[in-house]
Every structure is written in C-alpha cells, then in structure tokens.
N, C-alpha and C positions, 0 to 999 in steps of 0.2 A: 483407464489409466488416469492418474491424478494430474491435474493441470500444473505445469511447471512454470517457473518464473520466465523462462525464455519464451514459452508459448504465450504467456500473459503479455509480455513486452511486444511480441509480434502482433497480437490482436490490437493492441493500442496503436502501434505504428500504422496498421492498416486502416485505422479510423473506426474500428468497431467500438460501439458504446457498450460499456461493461457494467452489468448489474451485479451488485454485491449485497448480501443480506447478513444480518447478525443471526447467529444460532447459539444456543446454550446447552442443548441436551441431545441425546441420541435420537429420540423420536422426531424432533424438529429437523435434525440433520438428514434423516431418512427422507422426509418430505421434500426438503430442499434438493436433495440428490435426484429424486424422481422428477422434480420440476425443472431439472437441467441447470440449476445454479451452480456455477463452478468457482465462485469466489465467496468464501464465507469468513466473516469476522467473528471470532469469539470475543465479544466486547465486554469490558468491565461494567457496561450497563446492566449486566446480569445482577449486579448488586441491587438495582432498583426493581427490575421486572421479575427476577427469579427469587431473590433473597429478602426483598422487602425493606432494603436500606433506603434512606432518604436521598442518597447520592452514591457516587462510585467509590468514595473514599474508604468505605469499610471492606472493600473486596481485598482478599489476601492472595498471595501467590499460590497457596494451596487450593483456594477456590478456583483460580484460573486453570491450574493444572488439571484438576478433576473435571471441570466442564469441557475443557479443550479435548481431553482424552475421549469423553463421551461423543463429542461432535466428530472427532476424527474417525471413530468406529462407524458412525452412521453415514458419513459422506466420503467414500473412498476415492471419488474422482475430483473433489474440490481442492483448490489451493486454500489452505486454512491458515489464517493470520490470527494470532492471539495477542490481546492487549497485555502489555507489562503494567501491572497495577501500581497504584499510588506509592511513591517513595521506594520502589524496588529497582530503580535505575539511576540513583543519585550520583554514582561514579561509573566509569566504564567497566570496572571490575565487577561491581554489583549487577550491572546490566548483563554482563556475560553470564554470571551465575544464574540470574533469573531466566534468561533466554535458554540456557542449557536445560533447565527443568521443563520449560514449555515445549521444547523440541524433543528432548529425550523421553520424558515421562508423559507429556501431553500429546505428542504426535503432530504438533504444528509444523508448518513449513516456513513460517516467518513470524516476526513479532512487530508490534506497533508501539511507538513511543510518542507521547505528547510533548509539544513545545518546539522552540526554535534553537537559538544560540546555546542555551544551557545543556542541550542534549547532543550537540554536534559531535563531541568527542566520543560519547557512548555509541552513536551511530557508526562513526568511523571504526571504532574498535570491533563492533559486532560484524560489520561488513568485512573487515580485514580477516576475521576468523571464520568467515563463511556463513554467517547468519544473516539471511535477508531481513532488512529492516524497512518498515513503512513509517513515514512521518505523519504528524497530525497537527494542523495549525488552525487558527481562527478561534472559535470557542473550544477551549480544551477543558472538559468536565472536571479533571483532577485539580484545576486551578480556579474552580468556581468561587471559592471564598475570596480570592484575590481580584478576579475580573468580573464576576457576576455572570448571570445567564443572559447574554445579549449579543447582538451582531457585532462582529469585530472588524476593524479596518476601515472605519468610516471617516477618520480624519486623515489629512495628508501624512502626518508622522506615522500613524498606525498602518496606513496602507503601504508606505515605504518599508516599514519594518517587516510586514508580512511578505512582501516581495523579496527582501533580503534573506529572511529566514527560509523561505521556500527554496531559493537558489542555493543557500548554504546546505540545506538538507540534501538537495539533488547532488551537489558537489561532493558531499560526504559519502554518497553511495546509496541513499535511500532509493528503493525501486519504485516507490509511489508515495503520494502524500494525500491524506484525507484533508479536505477543506470543509470546516463546519461553521455554519452561520457566518459566512463571508459574503459580502455583496456580490451579485452575479457578475457585474462588469469587472470587478477586481479578480474574482475567481477565474474568469476567462483570461484575463491578462497574465495571471500567474501560470495558467495551463499552457498558454502560447509561448511563455518565456523560458520556462525552466528545463524543458526537455525530458521530463519523466511524467508518467500518467498521474492524473489527479482524480480523486474519488470525492464527489460532493455530497454533502448532506445539508440542505438549506443554503446551497451556494449556487443555485441556478443550473442551467442546461449546458453551460460552456465547459464543464469538467469532462474528463475522459469517461468517467463512469459515475454511478450513483450508489449510495449505501443507505439502507433504511433499517431501523430496529424492528425485529420480528413482530413484537407485540403492537407497535404502532401501525405497521404495514397491514396487519391482518385484523385489526380492531379487537384485539384480545382484552385490552383495558379500555376504560372509559375516557382516558386522557386523550386530548387532541392537541396537535402542535401544527403551527403554520407550515413548517418545513416538511412535515410527514405526509407521505402519500397514503391514502386509505384504499386498499385493494381487496378488502374482504371484511366480513363482520363475523369472524370466528367466535368472538367472545359471546355474542348474543345467541349464536347457534349452540354453543356448549351449555349456556344457561338454560335454554329451552330443553335440551336433552336431559339435563340433570333434573329439572322440574318434572318432566314426564316420567323419568325413572322413579323419583320419590313418590309421585302420585300412584304409579303402578304398584309399588310395594305396599303403600298404605291401603289401597283398595283391594289388594289380593290378586290383581290380574297378572302380576309377575312374582315369582317365576311360574311358568306353566309346566305341564308334564314334559313338554319338548325340551325344556331347559335342564331337566334333571337326569342324573345317571340312572341306569337300570340295573337291578340286581334280582336274582331269582328269589322270590318270596320264601322259598324253603330254607334258604341260607339264613335269613333273618329269624325265621321261626326256630330253626335249630339252635342258633346262637342264644336266643331268649330262653329256650328250654334248658340248655346247658347251664346258663346262669342261675336259673331257678333251682336246679338240682344241686348246685355247688354251695 
C-alpha cells in the first residue's frame, strides 16, 4: 500500500526520522522500493543529473510528468512528491494546471513549490482543491541567478524572513517543508516552531527528515558536495563493469556459447540450400 499523507504525518508526530531520496526513472524507483524508502521526490534536479543541463531551469513540465510517471510505476508503496518546474506556478491558476498534470498524468501524490511569500497564494489554492503541497525554503535552485549557490539565513534579517516564510507556508496548508542549505541551528528552530515536518538537505540533524539526490548519495557522478552524504560508489562500479565488458568483446571472450541461442543446424542448412536454389 502506498504511504499516505496521514501516515506520513503520524510518523512525524511519533518522532520517527524520515528518509527521503530523489528518483528520476523506473529502475531507480524499483531499487528504492526494494530498499524500503517510502518517501520519493521526483526533483527537477533531473535537469542536471539526467538531462545534462547546467541547472534546473531548463526542466519542462513535460519532463517532470514523464519522469514522475516512470517513478510512480516503479515505486507503488512510496509517497511520491513531484517538483513544479521553473515558472510553472507563477499564479495560483497556473499552479493548479501544472499540479493537475503531475497528479493525473504523472501519478504523483503531492507537488513541491520553491519560495516563501510569493507562492503562498498558490499553496493555499492547491490545498483548497485537495492537492497536497510541500514547501521549499533556504537555497532554492530555481532562484540561483538571484541568490547564488550559498547557505541562506545567516543574517538577522534573512533568518527572520525564513522563519516568517516557513510559518506562512505551514499556515497556508503545506504538509512539509524542505530546508536546503540552512544553518543547522536555524533549521532546528524552524522545525520546532512551525508545527509541520521539515526535510533537510544541508540543514543539519534537527529536521524531521533528510533528503539526498540519488546520484550524490550513491557516488554515480564525480561531484562532491559538503551537504551530500556518500553511501555508495555505484559510479565506479558501473565504470569497472563497462570496462570489463568492452575488454571481453575486444578479446573475444564474450559472448560464449552459453550466451547464444540454439538452433538445429539442419534448419540453417536447409535455409541456405533454399536460397541457393532460388
């Protein structure tokens, strides 16, 4: 059975620490499902790690719908949250249209929006219409040209604004808030204050749960980030496997007879004979 929002909220109230991971395709979702991960974010970070864009801004709603649908098929017991991509929720009406596609076509159960005050009306409208909405504060990748890639909330004014925005999102009905690159003490204060679960990434251990990008988590790419936990070296394992395969093809050790399909030699001889007579 798929994890529901009420079950998610119950786990958070009971003090359970909640692991969430990004997934972008069917195969990854199958693995996450087998590993028992029941919170999956289909992040617009797929623009970088799957599509080769320099940032998340090039990701389209069609991209998100396609990848979300693949993940939903691979992880039938997970609560799947899909990012609303850049400039697809500039008004409440546009947010509803975008969320409709992600839930109806993509099979998501919730959507995530970046930002504070500017998206409050969109969050309220979505929640009023029965669409679960997750907030995202701190470093918001869709605003990287405006704020840069750096820790947020370090000044008095910035910390107060994050606290206000987090409370506003909670009051608007957001069921959880991602806190990215927020100082640990501030993230803990937000978590203790707002009354809804927080999911940290580079925000310390005081959040309700944690989220990590699939490729960072498993060492699929060479990039390393201070906030990213490294729990595997899948990239190097894949590279070794591919090198071994290429070597085996070049030296003739693959394929072997065991890798080939079998046919009665008489069938081949008959086919060749028929061709020669025609």
